[in-house]
Z-matrix of the N, CA and C atoms (Angstrom, degrees):
N
C 1 1.430
C 2 1.490 1 110.05
N 3 1.293 2 120.13 1 141.45
C 4 1.481 3 122.81 2 -179.29
C 5 1.516 4 106.25 3 -77.15
N 6 1.334 5 116.28 4 152.67
C 7 1.436 6 121.65 5 174.36
C 8 1.510 7 108.10 6 -101.63
N 9 1.316 8 115.52 7 175.34
C 10 1.488 9 122.92 8 -173.00
C 11 1.513 10 110.69 9 -58.45
N 12 1.302 11 120.48 10 -41.41
C 13 1.429 12 124.21 11 178.63
C 14 1.492 13 110.64 12 -61.14
N 15 1.359 14 119.56 13 -46.29
C 16 1.457 15 122.21 14 177.54
C 17 1.599 16 111.17 15 -60.02
N 18 1.329 17 115.76 16 -40.58
C 19 1.376 18 117.24 17 -177.45
C 20 1.542 19 113.56 18 -69.89
N 21 1.370 20 113.88 19 -37.18
C 22 1.480 21 116.11 20 177.87
C 23 1.551 22 110.50 21 -70.06
N 24 1.289 23 115.50 22 -40.01
C 25 1.496 24 116.93 23 174.03
C 26 1.500 25 114.64 24 -60.95
N 27 1.369 26 120.59 25 -37.90
C 28 1.352 27 126.32 26 173.92
C 29 1.471 28 113.07 27 -60.36
N 30 1.327 29 119.64 28 -49.30
C 31 1.380 30 123.31 29 178.59
C 32 1.498 31 109.78 30 -56.39
N 33 1.329 32 118.23 31 -50.96
C 34 1.450 33 125.51 32 -178.37
C 35 1.545 34 109.28 33 -57.54
N 36 1.241 35 120.48 34 -43.53
C 37 1.453 36 125.58 35 -179.36
C 38 1.504 37 113.49 36 -64.81
N 39 1.387 38 116.53 37 -25.71
C 40 1.468 39 120.82 38 -177.79
C 41 1.464 40 111.96 39 -94.39
N 42 1.259 41 121.52 40 -0.40
C 43 1.517 42 123.73 41 172.73
C 44 1.573 43 104.27 42 -86.15
N 45 1.343 44 113.75 43 103.47
C 46 1.459 45 116.40 44 -172.36
C 47 1.516 46 110.37 45 -120.87
N 48 1.358 47 121.67 46 29.67
C 49 1.455 48 120.82 47 175.31
C 50 1.575 49 108.73 48 -65.82
N 51 1.249 50 114.70 49 144.94
C 52 1.551 51 119.95 50 -174.66
C 53 1.490 52 107.82 51 -64.87
N 54 1.361 53 114.59 52 132.71
C 55 1.396 54 118.39 53 174.43
C 56 1.573 55 116.56 54 80.07
N 57 1.261 56 121.53 55 -1.91
C 58 1.356 57 123.68 56 -178.92
C 59 1.540 58 111.65 57 -99.55
N 60 1.280 59 120.63 58 117.12
C 61 1.370 60 125.90 59 170.90
C 62 1.591 61 111.17 60 -73.24
N 63 1.298 62 118.00 61 142.92
C 64 1.500 63 119.16 62 -179.51
C 65 1.501 64 109.11 63 -134.86
N 66 1.332 65 112.61 64 138.09
C 67 1.451 66 120.40 65 -177.49
C 68 1.592 67 109.81 66 -124.95
N 69 1.277 68 115.73 67 137.64
C 70 1.427 69 120.96 68 -178.61
C 71 1.559 70 111.77 69 -77.40
N 72 1.313 71 117.46 70 -8.98
C 73 1.421 72 123.22 71 179.30
C 74 1.532 73 108.62 72 -134.00
N 75 1.391 74 117.33 73 146.33
C 76 1.402 75 123.60 74 179.31
C 77 1.555 76 108.73 75 -62.49
N 78 1.280 77 118.31 76 145.83
C 79 1.511 78 121.93 77 179.30
C 80 1.444 79 107.60 78 -112.23
N 81 1.390 80 120.94 79 167.63
C 82 1.357 81 121.07 80 178.15
C 83 1.478 82 114.06 81 -80.32
N 84 1.304 83 122.52 82 -21.25
C 85 1.404 84 128.42 83 172.42
C 86 1.463 85 115.07 84 -139.23
N 87 1.336 86 120.11 85 155.04
C 88 1.466 87 122.70 86 -176.60
C 89 1.509 88 108.97 87 -113.11
N 90 1.329 89 116.09 88 138.80
C 91 1.451 90 121.59 89 171.78
C 92 1.587 91 104.81 90 -110.93
N 93 1.223 92 118.26 91 100.79
C 94 1.521 93 125.18 92 -170.79
C 95 1.579 94 110.73 93 -65.99
N 96 1.235 95 116.19 94 143.85
C 97 1.501 96 131.71 95 -4.00
C 98 1.572 97 107.45 96 -90.04
N 99 1.359 98 110.86 97 135.76
C 100 1.465 99 115.49 98 176.60
C 101 1.600 100 109.10 99 -156.73
N 102 1.286 101 116.80 100 165.23
C 103 1.445 102 124.11 101 -178.74
C 104 1.441 103 109.75 102 -126.58
N 105 1.424 104 116.46 103 144.40
C 106 1.402 105 123.35 104 173.89
C 107 1.463 106 111.01 105 -121.19
N 108 1.254 107 119.26 106 134.55
C 109 1.468 108 126.41 107 171.95
C 110 1.480 109 109.82 108 -91.93
N 111 1.274 110 118.75 109 108.16
C 112 1.465 111 120.64 110 -176.51
C 113 1.512 112 116.93 111 -86.95
N 114 1.358 113 113.86 112 173.73
C 115 1.446 114 118.22 113 179.38
C 116 1.545 115 109.00 114 -69.69
N 117 1.324 116 121.25 115 163.47
C 118 1.467 117 121.30 116 -179.54
C 119 1.561 118 107.29 117 -60.60
N 120 1.448 119 111.21 118 141.58
C 121 1.402 120 112.95 119 175.97
C 122 1.531 121 111.17 120 -99.46
N 123 1.321 122 114.42 121 -18.17
C 124 1.499 123 122.05 122 177.35
C 125 1.470 124 109.83 123 -153.32
N 126 1.389 125 116.67 124 147.71
C 127 1.475 126 118.38 125 177.40
C 128 1.603 127 99.08 126 -138.34
N 129 1.289 128 108.59 127 129.45
C 130 1.542 129 120.30 128 177.29
C 131 1.512 130 102.88 129 -104.86
N 132 1.363 131 119.90 130 115.43
C 133 1.420 132 122.38 131 176.41
C 134 1.537 133 110.58 132 -96.62
N 135 1.295 134 112.21 133 159.89
C 136 1.469 135 118.98 134 -179.57
C 137 1.544 136 113.63 135 50.67
N 138 1.300 137 116.28 136 47.71
C 139 1.515 138 117.86 137 -179.73
C 140 1.509 139 113.82 138 -63.62
N 141 1.390 140 112.67 139 -35.34
C 142 1.465 141 118.94 140 172.39
C 143 1.497 142 110.98 141 -114.10
N 144 1.255 143 117.68 142 166.98
C 145 1.532 144 121.37 143 -175.85
C 146 1.545 145 107.24 144 -58.13
N 147 1.256 146 114.52 145 147.18
C 148 1.398 147 125.72 146 169.69
C 149 1.564 148 116.68 147 60.63
N 150 1.339 149 114.35 148 35.21
C 151 1.408 150 120.28 149 176.71
C 152 1.516 151 111.23 150 68.57
N 153 1.338 152 118.57 151 31.76
C 154 1.383 153 121.00 152 -172.95
C 155 1.539 154 112.68 153 -78.46
N 156 1.336 155 117.52 154 -22.73
C 157 1.465 156 118.95 155 175.40
C 158 1.581 157 110.94 156 -163.16
N 159 1.366 158 109.50 157 141.41
C 160 1.451 159 116.41 158 175.17
C 161 1.541 160 101.57 159 -118.05
N 162 1.449 161 114.01 160 152.95
C 163 1.423 162 121.06 161 177.00
C 164 1.449 163 109.11 162 -119.43
N 165 1.407 164 115.76 163 127.11
C 166 1.405 165 121.68 164 178.61
C 167 1.523 166 111.88 165 -113.17
N 168 1.316 167 120.23 166 126.70
C 169 1.403 168 122.70 167 177.83
C 170 1.530 169 111.61 168 -96.12
N 171 1.338 170 114.38 169 104.34
C 172 1.507 171 122.00 170 -177.06
C 173 1.565 172 111.14 171 -106.09
N 174 1.260 173 115.53 172 112.58
C 175 1.533 174 119.89 173 -178.89
C 176 1.490 175 113.57 174 -71.63
N 177 1.191 176 116.77 175 143.99
C 178 1.470 177 124.41 176 169.60
C 179 1.585 178 107.43 177 -124.78
N 180 1.319 179 111.15 178 119.10
C 181 1.566 180 118.39 179 -175.85
C 182 1.480 181 108.32 180 -109.59
N 183 1.383 182 113.02 181 127.95
C 184 1.420 183 119.53 182 -178.10
C 185 1.489 184 105.92 183 -107.63
N 186 1.330 185 116.04 184 131.25
C 187 1.543 186 120.90 185 -179.23
C 188 1.576 187 104.25 186 -114.75
N 189 1.363 188 111.87 187 128.68
C 190 1.487 189 115.56 188 -178.60
C 191 1.511 190 109.51 189 -131.42
């Protein structure tokens, strides 16, 4: 199973808009245009019976 770092890196790698830099971690400052994949804002555990699924809400912020 993938860990959180792998998931955030995968999201960042799949943002392929022309001219947009994308980072898997938030940075202190932005050089526009760029996107940051943030840490989970909310996690819902036990979404289905018996620990079948958890839902993670991972924000992607675009700075233009």
